[in-house]
C-alpha positions as CSV (number, residue, x, y, z in Angstrom):
1,M,103.1,146.9,60.7
2,A,105.4,149.1,62.8
3,Q,104.1,150.5,66.1
4,A,105.0,154.2,66.9
5,S,107.5,154.8,69.8
6,T,106.0,155.9,73.2
7,T,109.2,157.3,74.5
8,P,109.8,161.1,74.0
9,A,112.3,161.7,71.4
10,V,115.8,163.0,73.0
11,S,116.9,166.7,72.6
12,S,120.1,167.2,70.2
13,L,121.5,170.0,72.6
14,P,123.5,169.0,75.6
15,A,122.5,169.3,79.0
16,K,123.2,172.5,80.6
17,S,124.0,172.8,84.3
18,P,120.9,174.6,86.1
19,Y,123.4,176.7,87.7
20,L,125.3,177.7,85.4
21,V,121.7,178.6,83.7
22,L,120.8,180.4,86.8
23,I,123.6,182.6,87.0
24,V,124.0,183.2,83.1
25,S,120.0,184.1,83.3
26,W,120.6,186.4,86.3
27,L,123.7,188.5,84.6
28,L,122.1,189.1,81.4
29,P,118.5,188.9,81.2
30,G,117.6,186.0,78.6
31,A,120.8,184.5,78.2
32,G,120.0,181.4,80.0
33,H,117.1,180.8,77.5
34,F,119.6,181.1,74.8
35,L,122.0,179.0,76.7
36,L,119.3,176.4,76.4
37,G,118.1,176.8,72.7
38,R,115.0,179.0,73.5
39,R,116.7,182.0,71.2
40,G,112.9,183.4,70.8
41,R,112.0,183.7,74.3
42,G,115.4,184.8,75.3
43,A,115.2,187.5,73.3
44,I,111.8,188.8,74.4
45,I,113.3,188.6,77.7
46,F,116.3,190.5,76.8
47,V,114.1,193.2,75.3
48,T,111.3,193.5,77.9
49,V,113.8,193.6,80.6
50,L,115.8,196.1,79.0
51,A,112.7,198.4,78.0
52,A,111.8,198.5,81.5
53,F,115.2,199.3,83.0
54,V,115.9,201.7,80.6
55,L,112.2,203.7,80.7
56,G,113.5,203.5,84.3
57,I,116.6,205.3,83.6
58,L,115.0,207.8,81.5
59,M,112.5,208.7,84.0
60,R,115.0,209.5,86.5
61,G,113.9,206.7,88.9
62,A,116.2,206.2,92.2
63,M,118.1,203.0,92.7
64,F,116.9,201.4,96.0
65,E,119.8,201.3,98.7
66,P,119.5,198.9,101.6
67,K,118.5,201.3,105.0
68,T,117.4,200.6,108.2
69,G,114.5,202.2,110.3
70,D,111.2,201.1,111.3
71,L,110.3,197.8,110.1
72,L,108.3,198.6,106.8
73,T,111.2,201.2,106.1
74,T,113.6,198.0,105.9
75,L,111.4,195.8,104.2
76,I,110.7,198.4,101.3
77,Q,114.1,199.7,101.1
78,Y,116.0,195.9,101.2
79,G,112.7,194.6,98.9
80,G,113.9,197.3,96.6
81,F,117.3,196.9,96.6
82,V,117.1,193.1,96.3
83,A,114.6,193.6,93.1
84,N,117.0,196.3,91.6
85,L,120.1,193.7,92.3
86,L,118.1,191.2,90.0
87,G,118.0,193.0,87.3
88,G,121.8,191.6,86.6
89,L,124.4,193.7,84.2
90,F,122.1,196.3,83.7
91,Y,121.9,197.6,87.4
92,L,125.8,196.7,87.6
93,L,126.4,199.0,84.6
94,A,124.2,201.7,85.7
95,I,125.7,201.4,89.1
96,W,129.2,201.5,87.9
97,L,128.6,204.1,85.4
98,G,127.8,206.3,88.2
99,Y,124.0,206.5,88.1
100,S,122.6,207.5,91.4
101,E,119.2,210.0,91.3
102,P,118.1,211.2,94.6
103,D,114.8,209.9,96.1
104,Q,112.3,212.9,95.0
105,A,108.9,213.7,95.1
106,G,106.7,213.5,91.4
107,H,104.9,210.8,89.5
108,S,108.0,210.3,86.7
109,H,110.7,210.0,89.0
110,D,108.2,207.5,91.1
111,Y,107.5,205.6,88.1
112,G,111.0,205.6,87.0
113,A,111.8,203.6,90.6
114,K,108.5,201.2,89.9
115,F,110.2,200.2,86.5
116,L,113.5,199.7,87.4
117,V,112.2,197.4,89.9
118,A,109.9,195.7,87.7
119,A,112.9,195.1,85.6
120,G,114.7,193.2,88.1
121,L,111.4,191.1,88.9
122,L,110.7,190.1,85.5
123,N,114.1,188.9,85.5
124,L,113.4,186.6,88.7
125,L,110.6,185.2,87.0
126,A,113.2,184.6,83.6
127,M,115.3,182.8,86.0
128,V,113.2,180.4,87.7
129,D,111.6,179.8,83.9
130,A,115.3,178.9,82.7
131,W,116.3,177.3,85.8
132,E,112.7,174.8,85.3
133,I,113.8,174.5,82.0
134,A,117.4,173.4,82.7
135,K,116.1,170.8,85.5
136,G,113.5,169.4,83.1
137,T,110.8,170.1,85.1
138,K,109.1,172.3,82.2
139,D,109.0,172.3,78.8
């Protein structure tokens, strides 16, 4: 009588460098998952980050710029800038195409800035997820 094997099946996909996956994930949200063969997850990430970014642009949200001042202002401005930068290619294209809205008072503009930051933070979560999958610590 044959006994079932307890060793896990080897994936048919070749192993990818976690650093390559991380860079590709940052540059184009969801691309790291596509590279790892997780096409459904990659498509969901791409659409979600793109939707948040486009909503932020349509609401005329301001992009954060690194500015100094008191401690709280510095933390908010640099934190927002890093979060915007995590949007990858979406952020870079918006800047290269000349998107520059002033920071103005109003609900729509404020929510727009928050959507732009949220897009970058969602991409950060996706980057961590892709990194863990590439390292083999997550399935």
